C-alpha positions in Angstrom: 0.0 0.0 0.0 2.8 2.4 1.0 4.7 1.3 -2.1 1.7 2.2 -4.3 1.4 5.7 -2.8 5.1 6.3 -3.3 4.8 5.2 -6.9 1.8 7.4 -7.5 3.5 10.4 -5.9 6.6 9.9 -8.0 4.5 9.7 -11.2 2.7 12.9 -10.4 5.9 14.6 -9.4 7.5 13.7 -12.7 4.4 14.9 -14.7 4.6 18.3 -13.0 8.3 18.6 -13.8 7.6 17.8 -17.4 4.8 20.3 -17.6 7.0 23.0 -16.0 9.8 22.2 -18.5 7.6 22.8 -21.5 6.8 26.4 -20.4 3.5 28.2 -20.9 1.2 27.2 -23.7 1.6 29.8 -26.6 -1.5 31.9 -27.4 -3.2 30.9 -30.6 -2.1 33.0 -33.6 -5.0 35.2 -34.9 -6.0 34.5 -38.5 -4.3 36.8 -41.0 -6.7 39.3 -42.6 -6.3 40.2 -46.3 -5.4 43.9 -46.7 -8.1 46.0 -48.3 -7.3 47.2 -51.9 -6.1 50.7 -52.2 -8.9 53.1 -53.3 -8.8 53.9 -57.0 -8.8 57.5 -58.4 -12.0 59.3 -57.9 -14.4 59.4 -60.9 -15.5 62.6 -62.7 -17.7 65.0 -60.9 -21.4 64.0 -61.2 -23.0 67.2 -62.6 -26.5 65.7 -62.4 -26.2 65.0 -58.7 -24.9 68.5 -58.0 -27.8 70.1 -59.8 -30.3 67.8 -58.1 -28.9 68.8 -54.7 -29.1 72.5 -55.7 -32.8 72.1 -56.5 -35.0 74.0 -59.0 -32.9 72.7 -62.0 -35.2 69.9 -63.3 -35.8 71.5 -66.7 -32.1 72.0 -67.3 -31.3 68.4 -66.1 -34.0 67.0 -68.4 -32.4 68.9 -71.4 -29.0 67.6 -70.4 -30.3 64.1 -70.5 -32.6 64.2 -73.6 -29.9 65.9 -75.7 -27.2 63.5 -74.3 -25.0 66.5 -73.5 -24.5 65.2 -70.0 -22.4 62.4 -71.6 -20.3 64.9 -73.4 -19.8 66.9 -70.1 -18.8 63.7 -68.3 -16.3 62.8 -71.0 -14.8 66.3 -70.9 -14.3 66.1 -67.1 -13.0 62.6 -67.3 -10.3 63.7 -69.7 -9.2 66.5 -67.4 -10.9 69.3 -69.4 -12.0 72.4 -67.6 -15.5 73.8 -68.2 -17.9 76.4 -66.8 -21.7 75.9 -66.9 -24.4 78.5 -66.7 -27.6 76.9 -65.3 -31.0 78.7 -65.5 -33.5 77.6 -62.8 -36.9 76.3 -63.6 -38.6 79.7 -63.1 -36.3 81.1 -65.8 -37.6 78.6 -68.3 -41.2 79.4 -67.2 -40.6 83.1 -67.8 -39.8 82.6 -71.5 -42.5 83.3 -74.1 -44.9 80.5 -74.2 -44.0 77.7 -76.6 -40.5 79.0 -77.2 -38.7 76.0 -75.9 -41.0 73.6 -77.7 -40.5 75.4 -80.9 -36.8 74.4 -81.0 -35.9 71.2 -82.8 -33.6 68.6 -81.3 -30.5 70.1 -82.8 -31.4 73.5 -81.5 -32.0 72.1 -78.0 -28.6 70.6 -78.1 -27.1 73.9 -79.2 -29.0 75.7 -76.5 -27.4 73.5 -73.8 -23.9 73.9 -75.4 -24.5 77.7 -75.5 -24.6 77.5 -71.7 -21.2 75.8 -71.5 -17.8 77.5 -71.7 -14.8 75.3 -72.7 -12.7 76.6 -69.9 -12.8 77.3 -66.2 -13.8 80.7 -64.9 -13.9 81.8 -61.4 -15.9 84.9 -60.6 -12.8 87.1 -60.6 -11.5 85.7 -63.9 -14.6 87.0 -65.7 -13.1 90.4 -65.3 -10.4 89.6 -67.8 -12.6 87.6 -70.2 -11.9 88.4 -73.9 -15.2 89.1 -75.7 -16.9 87.6 -77.5 -16.4 84.5 -75.3 -16.4 81.1 -77.0 -19.0 78.6 -76.0 -19.4 74.9 -76.8 -22.1 75.8 -79.3 -19.8 77.1 -82.0 -18.4 80.2 -83.6 -19.0 83.8 -82.5 -18.9 85.6 -85.9 -21.6 86.3 -88.5 -24.5 86.1 -85.9 -23.7 82.6 -84.8 -23.3 82.1 -81.1 -21.7 85.3 -79.7 -21.7 85.8 -75.9 -20.3 88.8 -74.1 -19.4 88.9 -70.4 -18.9 92.1 -68.4 -18.4 92.7 -64.7 -19.2 95.4 -62.3 -17.5 94.7 -59.0 -18.7 91.2 -58.0 -21.6 91.4 -60.5 -21.2 89.3 -63.7 -23.5 90.2 -66.7 -24.0 88.1 -69.8 -25.3 89.4 -73.1 -26.2 87.2 -76.1 -27.8 89.8 -78.4 -31.2 88.5 -77.4 -31.2 88.5 -73.6 -29.2 90.2 -70.9 -28.7 87.9 -67.9 -26.5 87.9 -64.8 -25.0 85.3 -62.4 -27.3 85.0 -59.3 -25.3 82.4 -57.3 -22.5 79.9 -57.3 -23.8 76.3 -57.3 -20.4 74.5 -57.4 -16.8 75.2 -58.1 -13.4 73.5 -57.9 -10.2 73.8 -59.9 -11.8 72.1 -62.9 -15.5 72.7 -62.9 -17.6 75.8 -62.2 -21.4 75.9 -62.1 -23.2 79.2 -61.8 -26.9 79.9 -61.7 -28.1 82.6 -64.1 -31.4 84.5 -63.8 -32.4 84.0 -67.5 -32.1 81.4 -70.2 -29.3 82.3 -72.6 -30.9 82.4 -76.0 -28.5 82.4 -79.0 -28.7 85.1 -81.6 -28.7 82.6 -84.4 -32.1 81.2 -83.3 -33.8 84.5 -84.0 -31.6 86.5 -86.4 -30.5 84.6 -89.6 -26.8 84.9 -90.5 -25.8 87.8 -92.7 -25.8 86.9 -96.4 -22.4 86.3 -98.0 -21.1 89.3 -99.9 -21.9 89.3 -103.7 -18.8 88.4 -105.8 -17.1 91.4 -107.3 -18.0 92.0 -111.0 -15.3 90.8 -113.4 -12.9 93.5 -114.5 -13.6 94.8 -118.1 -11.2 93.5 -120.6 -8.7 96.0 -122.0 -9.8 97.2 -125.4 -7.6 96.2 -128.2 -5.6 99.0 -130.0 -8.0 100.4 -132.6 -5.4 102.4 -134.5 -5.1 99.8 -137.3 -8.8 99.4 -137.7 -9.3 103.2 -137.7 -6.7 103.7 -140.4 -8.3 100.9 -142.5 -11.7 102.5 -142.1 -10.3 105.8 -143.1 -8.7 104.4 -146.2 -11.8 102.5 -147.1 -14.1 105.5 -146.7 -11.7 107.6 -148.7 -11.8 105.1 -151.5 -15.5 104.9 -151.4 -15.8 108.7 -151.7 -13.9 108.4 -155.0 -16.5 106.0 -156.5 -18.8 108.7 -158.0 -15.8 110.2 -159.9 -14.8 106.8 -161.1 -18.3 106.0 -162.3 -18.3 109.3 -164.2 -15.0 108.6 -165.9 -15.4 104.9 -166.4 -16.1 105.3 -170.2 -12.8 107.0 -170.8 -9.5 105.0 -170.9 -8.1 107.3 -168.3 -11.1 106.6 -166.1 -10.8 102.9 -166.5 -7.1 103.0 -165.5 -8.1 105.1 -162.4 -10.8 102.6 -161.5 -8.3 99.7 -161.6 -5.8 101.8 -159.5 -8.5 102.5 -156.8 -9.7 98.9 -156.8 -6.2 97.6 -156.3 -5.5 100.1 -153.5 -8.7 99.1 -151.6 -7.9 95.4 -152.0 -4.4 95.7 -150.7 -5.5 97.9 -147.8 -8.1 95.4 -146.7 
């Protein structure tokens, strides 16, 4: 009995020594988490969301979408192009003469939207040095096409199209690439209401230089002189001397001609 207790004690003692020799049990290693991918470059500014957030721009948004000009704007911004957009609010469209907007065909509606877009960035202060007429996305500025003139008076910015006089009422959005300003009127292009000036008529052809008439005049004089001798020749034709004179005059006229 005593032998068994001693054996059991020794066994437990050896087990404790073995456990102490192994040291503390290491903590379990936490699972490795995959690192999140680095964020990509930001996409182009969403002009539609900016206008929706600003409010009262539903008509302009609808025209951007129906004319597909919103895709062109997105492409310009995505390719690092700078633009400035003038946005009339809904009440500016309502204040137009009834039926004006509906009278424009699809091409004119696209040109109307482009007429509100400048192909460069303008801050409010930069309008002070704008060179008139200012180019728009709609096209040329000569011959009554799409001219737009911008003038400033302090912080006030005025826009003239030849049809309407408008002004910037507030800034909707601006960064280093895109500027969006609210204007109090719809900018109507001059070309929609005043046809282009007719092309100038071609200049009349220069008259040809008259040929020298000295030879013809001398020939006429000789001929007329010979003709004036005819009555004398007829009177003397019956005489030999008259016949010789006739032959002489005839030969002179023939040689002269």
